[in-house]
N, C-alpha and C positions, 0 to 999 in steps of 0.2 A: 370665486367663493374662498374666503379665508377659513381653512379647515381648523385652525387653532381657535378661532372664535366660535365655532359651532358647538353648541352645548346641548342639542337635542338628542333624541334617540337615534341610533344608527339606522334603524329600520326606515326612518323618515328622511334620511339624508339624501339630498339631491346629487345624483351622479350622472355625468354625461359620458356614457360609454356605448360604443357600438359592440354589443356582445356577440360572440360567434354564433352563427346560425340563426340570428334573430331571437335567441332564447333569452328570457329575462333572468339574469343571475344576480339581480340586486339583492343585497343581504336581507331586505325586508319582504321580498317576494315569497309567496307560499311554496313554489317549486324549489327555490333555493334553500329554504329551511328544511324541506323534506329530504333533499339530497344530502345536506350536511348531516342530519341525524342518521340516515341510512349508511353513509360512508363511515361515520364514527362507530356504528354497530359492527360493520365489517372489520374495522381495525381492532375493536375490543375482542371480538371472537377469535381473530387471528393471534392476538397477543396472549390469550388464555392458553393456547397450545405452546407458544414459545417459552412461557414462564416455567414450564415443567423442567427445563434444563438450566434455569438460572442459578440454582444452588451449586451445580457443578462448575459453572463459569465463575462464580464468586470464589470458590476454593482455588481455582487456577489464578485468579487475579491476586489473591493474597500471597500465593507462592511467587508470582512474578515480582511483587513489591517487597518480598521478604518481610511481610507484616503479620503479626500475631496479636489478637485481641487479648489484652491482659485481664486476668480475673482480679478480684478485689485484693486478694493476698499479694499477688505479684505486683500490683500497682503500688501497694504500701511499701513493699521491699524496694521498688525502684525509687520511691520518694525518699527513703532513708539512706539507701546505699546506691547512689547513681552509677557507680562503676561495676556493680555486680550484675552479671548477665541474667536475664529472666526471659523465658519463652523464646528461644532462638528459632529462626527459620533459615535453614541453609538453602540458598537459591539455586538448587541443582536444576530445577525445571527452567529457570531463567537462563542458565548456562546452555542447556540443550536448545532452548528457543533461539538464543543468539547465534549458536553454531548453525542451526538450520537456516536462519534468516541470512547469514553470510553466504551460504551456498546458493540459496534461491535468488538472492539479490544479484549475485554474479551471473546466474543463469538467465534471469528474465528482465533485467533493467539495463543491460548493455545495449548501446545503439548499433544497428537498428533493432528496436524491440520486436517489430513485425517484419517479415519478409513477404513481399508482394511479387507475384509472378504473372505477367501478362500472357494472354492466351490467343492463339490464332494467327499471329504474324510477328515478324521481327519488330515492327513498329509498336505493337502491343507490349512486347517484352521491354522496350525502351520506356514506354509510358508507365509500365508497372514499376520500373526502377525509379522513375520520377515520383510516382505516388508514394512509394516507400520513403523517399527522402522528404516529401511533404509531411508525412506522418511523423518522421523523426524530428522535423522542425517544430511541430506541435508539441511533441513530448518534451522537448527542451524548454519551450516557452512556458508550458503549463506545469513543469516539474512532475510529469506523470510517474516517474520512477518512485517518488515518495508515496504516491497513492497506491501503486501496485504493492509496495512493501506493506502498507497498512492492511490491505485486503488479505495478503498471504499470512501476515501475522495473526489476524483474526481467525483465519481458517485453522491455524495450528493451535490457538488457545481455546476457541469455542467450537471447533469442529466444522465451521463454515464461516466464510467471509463474503460480504457482498458490497457492490458499488453500483452506482448508476452513471450513465454517460450522458452528458449534456453538451450542446453546442454553445459555446460562449464566445463573446467578443470583448477584447480589452481596448477600451477607448482612452486615448491620451491626446497629447498635443504635438503638432508638427509645425515647423516654420514655413511660412509662405511669404512671397514678396508681393506687395501691393503698391500701386502707383498712388502717390499723394495727390488727392484732389483738393480743390479750393476749400471745401468744407473740412476735410481732414487737416489741412494746414491751419485752419482757425482753431481746431480742437487741440492741435499740438503746438500752439504758439509759444508755450513756455519751454518747449524742447528745441534746443538749438540744432540746426542742420536740416530740418525737414521743410522743404519748399515744394510748392505745387509743381508736379511733374517728376519729382524725384521718387526713388523707391524706398520703401520702408519694410522691414521684416516684422511680420505679425505671427501670432500663434493661433492656429485653428485646430478644432477638434477633428480627430481622425481615428479610425480603427487601426491600431498599431499591429494587432494580430488577432486571429480568430482560429477556432479549432475545437477539437474534442477535449472536454474537461472531465476527467474521471473523478467522481465524488464518492469516497468511501462512506458506507452506511454503518452507523453504530449497531452492532449485533443485538444489543439489548432492546433496540427500538424497531427492529425489522420483523415483519410478519408475512406469511405466505399461505396460500391455499393448502390446508393440511391433507388434501386428497392426493397430492403429488409428492415425489421426492426431488431432490435437488439436481438430479441428472436431467430433469424434464421441466425446466423453468418455463419454456414456451407453451407448456400445456396447462399451466396454472390459470385458474379462472380469475384470481386476483392476487396481488401482492402490494406491499407498501411499507412505509416507515414514517416514524415521527422524527422531527428534527427541530433544532432551535436556530433561527436565522434572524438577521438584522432586517427590520422592516425598511430601513433607509436604503440598504443595498437592493432589496427587491423593488423599491420604488424607482431607483435609478434605472433598473433593467426593464421597467414597464414600457418604455418608449420603443424598445426593439420588438418589431412584429414577430420575430422568430422565437421570442420568449413566451408568447401567448398569455401574458399576464394582464390582469385587469382588477378593478376594485381596490387598488392600492390606496386610494384616497380614504376609503372607508376603513381599511385595516389600519392605516397609519393613525387616523383619528381615534380608533378604538383602543389601540395600544397606548397612545399618549394619554388616554384617560385612565390608564392603570388597569385595564381589563384583559391583558393578554398573557398573564404569567401565573395562573393559578389552576388548581385541580388537575394538573397533568398526571399525577401518579395514578389516577384512575384508568389511564390509558396505556402507559408503558412501564416496564419494570426498570427501576433505577439500578445502575450498576454499583459495585462496591469499589470502583476505582478511587484511588485517593483516600482510602479509609483512614490512613494515618493522619489525614488532615480534616477529618469530619465527613468524608464521603462526597460523591458527586451528586448531591441532591439538587432539588429544584430551587434551593435557597439562594443560589447565586443569581437567579433571575428575580426572585422576590425582593432581593436587596438592591437590585439595579435601579438606582434613582433616575437614570436617564430614560428609562422605559423605552428602550430602542429595540428590544428583541421580543420574539414571541414564538410559540410552537407552530410548526407547519406540518400538516398531515398530507402526505403524497400517496396516492393510490392509482394503480392501473388495473382496470377491471373489464372483463368481457361482459357485454350487455346487449340487449335488443333495444334500440333507440325508442321504439314506440312504447315499450313497457315502462321506460324511464321518463317519458314525455320529452325526449330530446330529438325527436324527428319522427318521420313516418316509416322508416325502414324496419322491416321485420327480420333482417338478417343480423347475426351476431357481429358486433364490432368491438374493438378494444378502445377504451377511452381513458384519458389521463385527467385526474382531478387533483387540485391542491386546495387545502382548506387552512386558513389562517386563524389563530386564536379560537379554534373550535366553533367559529361562527360565520366567517366570511369566505366564500369561494373566490379564489384569486386566479384559478386556472381550470379550464374545462375544454377539452378538444379531443377529436378523434385522432388516434395514433396513425400517422401516415408515413411511417419510416420506410425508406427504400428497402432496408434489410428485412423488414417484416418480422422482427424479433422483439421480445420484451426488452425494455430499456435497462433492466437489472442484469448484472453479470455476477456469477458467484464461483467460489472455489470451495470444495469440501473433499479433501484428499482421502478420507477414510469412509466415504459414503459407499455402501454396498449396492446401491442402485435400487434399494427397496425402502429403507427406513426414511422417516421424515426429518428426524433430528439426529444426525450422526454424532458419534462420540468424537472428542477431540484427540489429537495426537498426544498432547501434554496431559490430559486428564487420565489417559491410560496409565501414566506413570505416577499419578498423584498419590496412590496408596504407598508406593515404594518411598517417595520422598517423605510422607508423613511418618512412616516407620523409621527411616533414617534420622529424622529430626527428633523423634521420641527417644531413640537410642542415645543421641548426643545430649538431649536435655536431662534424661535420667542420670547420665554420667555426671553432668554438672551439678545436679541436685545432690548426688551422693558426695561429691567433693565438697560442696557447701556445708553439708552436715558434718563432715570431718573437720573442716577448718573452723566452723562456728560451733563451739562446744555445746553439747546438749547436757545440761546439768540438772541434778536434783538438789535443791537448796532448802535449808531451814531459813526462812525469811527473817527470823528473829535473831539469827546468829551473826549477821553481817550488816554492814551499811548497804542498804538496797541499791542505792545509786551506783555504788562501785561494782556490783554484780551485773547489773543490766547494761552497763556501758564498758565492756571489756576493751582491751587494747594492748599493744606491745608495751612491756615494762609497767604494766598497770599494778597499782597497790590496792588490795582489797582489805578493808578494815573490819575487824571483828567488832560487834556491838559491845557496849560496856558490860551488859549483864552476862555475856559469855566470855569475857576477856580472861577471867580467872577460872573458867570451867576447864576441868581436866579431861573432858571428853575428847577422844581422838578427832582430828580434822575430818576424817572420812565419814564420821557420823553426822557432820554438819553440811558437807557438800560432796557430791560424787558425780563424776562424769559418766554418762552412759556409753556403753561400748557400741560403736557404729560398725556394722558389717558391710564390707564393700563387695557387692554382688554385680558391679557394673564394670569390672576390669576388662572384660572382653567386648564391651560395647563399642569402643573405638575401632577395633578390628571389624566388627559387624557393620559399623557405619561405612567403612571403606568398601566393604563388599557390596552394600546397597548402592553406594555411589557408582561403582563400576558396573553394576547390573543396569542402572538407569542409562548409563552411556551406551551399553551394548544393545539394549532394547530400543533406544531412540535412534541408533545409528550414528551417534555423535561420539565416536571413540576417540582415544588420545591422538591417533594419527590424523583423524579428521580435524581436530582442533590445533594441529601443528605441534603436538607434544610427542617427542620421540621415545618416551619411556616405554620399555618393553621390546624395543627393536634390537636386533643383533648389534654387537659392538661395531662391526664393519659390514653393514648391509651392502649388497651389490646394487647397481643401478636398476637392473631388471627386477630384483626383489622389491626395491622401493616403488617401482612403477606398479607392480602387481598389488602391493599393499595399499597404495594410494587409491587405485581403482576399486579395490574391494571395499575400502572403508566408506566409499560414497555410494555403494550399490543401493542401500536402503533409501537414501535421499533421491537417487535417480528415479526410483519407482514413484515416490511422492511427487517429485518434480514433473514427471511425465503426466500424472493425473491432473495436477494443477495447470499444466500447460494446455491440455486438451479441454478442461472444464472452463478455465478462466481466460488465459492469454489468447487462445484461438478465437473464442467468441468476441473478446475485446478487439482483436485485430479486424475481424469481419465487420463489426459495427463501426469502428473508427473509419475504415476504408469507405464504406457505403455512405456514412454521414458526411465525409469529406466530398464525395461526388455529389451528394444531394444539396448540401448547405454552403459549400465554399463560394464566397462572393468576391474575394480579393485575390489578385495575383500574388504569387509567392516566388521568391528567388531562392534556389537551392543549389548546393554544390553537387558536382557530378561524380566525384570520386566515391568509390565503394563498389558494391555488387553491380554487375552488368554495366560497368562504366563504358566499355567499348561499344555497347549497343547505343548508348546515349551519344557517344561521339559520332557513330555512323549516321545518326539522325540530325545532330546539330552542328557537327564539324569537329575535326580532329583537334584535340587539345583544349576543348572548351572547359573552363573551370566552373562557370555558373550558368544556370538556365532559369529563365522566368517561366513559371508554370501558371497557366490560366485555368479557370474552371472548365473551359471547353476542351482542354487537353486530357481530361480525366474520363472521358466517355469511351470506354473500351472494356472488353471482357477480361476479367482477372480472377485470380484465386489467392487466398492467404495461405502461405505455407505453414502447416501445423508445427508448433515448436516442439523440440525434443526435450528430453529430461537430462541432458548431459551438460555439465558446466563447460562453457567455452574455455579452451586451453587444455582440456583433458584429453584431446586427441593424442595419439602416440607420435609425438614429434620425432623421436629417435628413429622409429620405423620409416616415417616419411622421408627423413633426411637420407637414410641408407638407400631407399629406393631411388631417390633422385640422383644420388651420387653414382649408383650402379649404372643407371640408364645413361647418364651423361658421359660416363667413361667408356661406353660401348659405342663406337662410331656408327654402326648400322642402326642402333636404337635412336641415336640423335636425329637422324634423318626422319625416322618415323614419328618421333615426338614433335619435331618442329613442323612436320607436315599436317598433323592432326590436332595439335594442342598449342595454346598460347603460352609461350615460355614466360613472358612478362607477368601474366596473371598467376602462373604457377609460383613464380618467385614471390609475388606480393602475398599470396596465400601462405606460403612457407614463412615469410617474414612476420606476418601477423601472429602465427602460431608461436613464433619464437619470442613474442612480446613486443615486437616493433610495430606499435599501433599506428604511428603517423608516417608510414612508409610513403604515402601519396605525396607528402610535402617535398619529396626529392625527385618527383617526376619532372621530365622536361615539359615545357609549355607546349612544344610541338614535337612529339616523339619521332625519332629517326627510324626510318624503315629498316627492318632487319633483312637478313639474306633471304633470297627467293630460293625455295627448295623445289626440285622437280626430279622425277624418276627417269633415268636414262640407262641404256644398255651398258654393261660393264666395259665392252671394248671402247665405246665412245668416251666413257669417263676416263679410261686410262690414257687415251690420246689427248684429252683436254688437260689432264694432270701433267703429262710430259711436256705439253706446250706452255705450261705455266698459267693456264687460264682457270684452273681449279686447285683447291687445296683440300687436304683431308678434313672431314667434318669435325674431328676432335680439336683442331686448331681454331675452330670458330666458337668454341664453348664460351670462352671469356667474352667474346663480342656479343653473343646472344644474351 
């Protein structure tokens, strides 16, 4: 069937799909239409609750963009005097936001993002290390760090940020060698060098990589069951979001059975007829992003002449299949639905995730565990920034009044064009009828006295700016500004000041780590165990490297991990709220030096600890990230340590068979 030539109603379109569970999800079927309307009602009810906070979010967005909506008078001034400032917004919230994001990016996006610990056996520990490296490989290929930053940024601006986790495959081309057959020789007769029996290199489609793809959700388009708070996402009866997606990308992914997509022929036809991009504002709140350029309205889709995008509604909801006519079961189940263009169901299946958790993950650092829409970190400071901007703008207005004279003028006494167009060195001509008038000039024109009551506003502005820094935890020291520090601070004092300056962000980071990063790690690990279908080659260096070497051979640099290798008990280590590198390196160095200079301590250390791993850990803390690049391919075995009686040791030393332990420090 040529879908481009089909001109009939979509309800009568012939579709050849084997729908899941034998349920008819054809767009024209009665059950399909009833489900679409019910799902849209759920979404609309959920969005009504979320819109209550949209005005707060809009104010933060304007602050982040340093944008102010000019009134009619300010717009007229800007048109006449383009260099005169009108309605300034000082982006202090933006600076606080960027400082926090710098801290959290260093805390949560360095590899490995998640630490996996195998349980029950040494083999499980080694496999846990391999799973950790597989996840790191996925993070690199899918650029997960950028998506994590988006979610954390949303949580700071809007009070909460959300993302969904999907298993995606990236299909590309790979080179394969094929033997030239007689038929292929005929087809390649115009290409020199290809004879029957020779080898030719062809390109064939292949999954280049697969894995967990983190997809941030626009906070303006997300909704959730209002009966729960964000600490309890797994208790929500429903949640979902609107999004704008390419129907061509969805159509390409339809052939993958793990995507659970169908009805893409109908949706593609419906959108190409120009029916996929209207009436969306009835369902979600448009943000004020890009207000300086006209806003992020739905106009960008209405003017899309290619007609290649449409709105997609995604909902996960707890339901009883018999009540929804989706089966005979009377037990609650969680189902996932996707509706395209408000008409076509393109996905409907029971959620069978191994982790048995909702597919949405969120961070809300100031949630108190009770409220449904928590306040944002930045909106708490919005009033202070508004006040600071008002102080600065009133000062500018007062200066403008002083520079631009306020005059009382007899309009008949002067040439009017000279009066209304002042300038340096300007000549103002008296009108002819007043030229010989002996009245004093002050009787014809007089400048009003301007009182400056804003002299202290600049100082007040600085005080407000400093207050915002202190309340947000983004002090000068946190931003790398040494202002206010002693002229010659000691190393100990600098260390205490640096740690104290980040204490507030450590608290927020700890909450974000437990709310978002931990759940993300759990779901990514279990999704990999459940869906991974291709072998992955990973490097062995890193955490628990020795355990991997014990399992695969000493000095092994790379290991091929198959899906069968990941069937073992494990746990995800909860992330901390401390920025990597904030450990007390000076204290660690002193401890190591003290121990290594004590001969008796050396024997105990080498007996119970791995000196090479200790050195590697110390080197990383010192900023030497690529220390593994200098390891030997096959490490040389170190000295063997055993405990012997003192008399026996003295005899061996005198015989020259032993040396003091301190002389071995350089070797170890």
